[in-house]
N, C-alpha and C positions, 0 to 999 in steps of 0.2 A: 504494500500500500504506500502510495506517495501523496504528498501534499503540495498544492500550488496556491499561493495567495493572490487574490485579484480584488481590485477595488471596483465596486458596482454602485454607481450613484443611485441613491434612493432606498437601499435595502436596510436602512435603519428601522424601517417599518416592517413588522412581522409579515404583513400581507404581501408586501413587495418582495421580501426575501423568499417567501414560499413560491411566489410566481416565478422568480428568477431561478430558483432551484428546479422547478419543473421544466424550464427551458433547457437546463443542462442535463436533466435525466434522460433526454433522448439519446445521449451519448452513452454507449454501453460501458465504457470504462469509468464513468463517474459513479461513485458509490455514495457519497454524501457531500452536502454543501452546508456549511454553518457560518454564522456571523462571528467575527472576532470582536468581542466586547459590544459596545453600543455604537459601533462605527459602520462605515460603508465598506469595510474590508471583510472579505469572506475567505475561508479556507475550503478548497476543493479537494476532497479525498478521491483519488483515482487509482485504477489498477492498469498500468501500462508502463513501458520503459520511459516514455517522454510524455509531457502534457500535450494535449491536442489544443493548444492555446488559440490558434487561428480559428478553429471550428467553434470553440466555446465563445470567443469574442464575437464571431459572426452571428451565432444564434442569439446572443444577448442583444447585440446592436439591432438585429432585425426585429426584435421584440420591443425596442425602444429604450434600452438601457445604455447609458454611457459607461464605458469600462476603462480601467487603467491596469495593465499587468504589473504585478509586483514580482519580487524575486521568489524563486522556488524555495520553499522551506528546507533548510538543511543543506543547501548548496550555495556556494559563494557566487556572486554575480560574475558573469563572464567579462573579460576585458574587452573594451570597445576597440 
Protein backbone atom coordinates (compact mmCIF):
# COMPACT_ATOMS: atom_id res chain seq x y z
CA UNK A 1 0.00 0.00 0.00
CA UNK A 2 1.31 3.44 -0.94
CA UNK A 3 0.23 6.97 -0.05
CA UNK A 4 0.07 10.09 -2.20
CA UNK A 5 -0.91 13.50 -0.84
CA UNK A 6 -2.97 15.81 -3.00
CA UNK A 7 -4.57 19.20 -2.34
CA UNK A 8 -8.21 19.29 -3.53
CA UNK A 9 -9.93 22.65 -3.18
CA UNK A 10 -13.17 22.49 -1.22
CA UNK A 11 -12.81 19.14 0.52
CA UNK A 12 -12.82 20.75 3.97
CA UNK A 13 -16.55 19.96 3.74
CA UNK A 14 -17.42 16.31 4.44
CA UNK A 15 -19.93 16.27 1.58
CA UNK A 16 -17.36 17.55 -0.94
CA UNK A 17 -14.76 15.08 0.37
CA UNK A 18 -17.19 12.19 -0.09
CA UNK A 19 -17.97 13.30 -3.65
CA UNK A 20 -14.26 13.66 -4.54
CA UNK A 21 -13.57 10.25 -3.00
CA UNK A 22 -16.17 8.64 -5.28
CA UNK A 23 -14.59 10.30 -8.32
CA UNK A 24 -11.30 8.56 -7.44
CA UNK A 25 -12.85 5.19 -6.64
CA UNK A 26 -13.36 4.54 -10.36
CA UNK A 27 -9.60 3.83 -10.35
CA UNK A 28 -9.13 0.23 -9.25
CA UNK A 29 -5.82 0.98 -7.52
CA UNK A 30 -7.37 3.56 -5.15
CA UNK A 31 -8.24 1.93 -1.84
CA UNK A 32 -9.09 4.88 0.36
CA UNK A 33 -9.07 8.68 0.38
CA UNK A 34 -9.07 10.64 3.61
CA UNK A 35 -8.63 14.27 4.61
CA UNK A 36 -5.54 15.31 6.52
CA UNK A 37 -6.78 17.32 9.48
CA UNK A 38 -9.25 20.09 8.70
CA UNK A 39 -7.52 21.10 5.50
CA UNK A 40 -8.00 20.65 1.79
CA UNK A 41 -5.17 18.10 1.73
CA UNK A 42 -6.03 14.43 1.26
CA UNK A 43 -4.08 11.21 1.46
CA UNK A 44 -4.80 8.71 -1.30
CA UNK A 45 -4.03 5.12 -0.39
CA UNK A 46 -3.36 3.10 -3.52
CA UNK A 47 -2.05 -0.29 -4.60
CA UNK A 48 0.34 0.06 -7.52
CA UNK A 49 4.02 0.76 -8.05
CA UNK A 50 3.43 4.41 -9.01
CA UNK A 51 0.57 6.84 -8.42
CA UNK A 52 -1.67 7.39 -11.43
CA UNK A 53 -1.59 11.12 -10.79
CA UNK A 54 -2.52 12.26 -14.30
CA UNK A 55 -5.68 10.17 -14.26
CA UNK A 56 -6.62 11.18 -10.71
CA UNK A 57 -6.16 14.88 -11.45
CA UNK A 58 -8.03 14.56 -14.74
CA UNK A 59 -11.01 12.86 -13.07
CA UNK A 60 -11.14 15.44 -10.32
CA UNK A 61 -10.80 18.40 -12.66
CA UNK A 62 -13.53 17.03 -14.95
CA UNK A 63 -15.76 16.92 -11.87
CA UNK A 64 -14.98 20.57 -11.11
CA UNK A 65 -12.26 20.25 -8.45
CA UNK A 66 -9.08 22.32 -8.51
CA UNK A 67 -6.10 20.17 -7.50
CA UNK A 68 -2.47 20.60 -6.57
CA UNK A 69 -0.17 17.59 -6.40
CA UNK A 70 1.99 17.33 -3.28
CA UNK A 71 4.90 15.02 -2.66
CA UNK A 72 4.43 11.31 -2.30
CA UNK A 73 4.51 10.40 1.38
CA UNK A 74 7.71 8.68 2.38
CA UNK A 75 9.60 9.64 -0.79
CA UNK A 76 11.89 12.64 -1.18
CA UNK A 77 10.98 15.16 -3.90
CA UNK A 78 12.77 14.56 -7.18
CA UNK A 79 15.39 17.06 -8.25
CA UNK A 80 14.17 19.41 -10.97
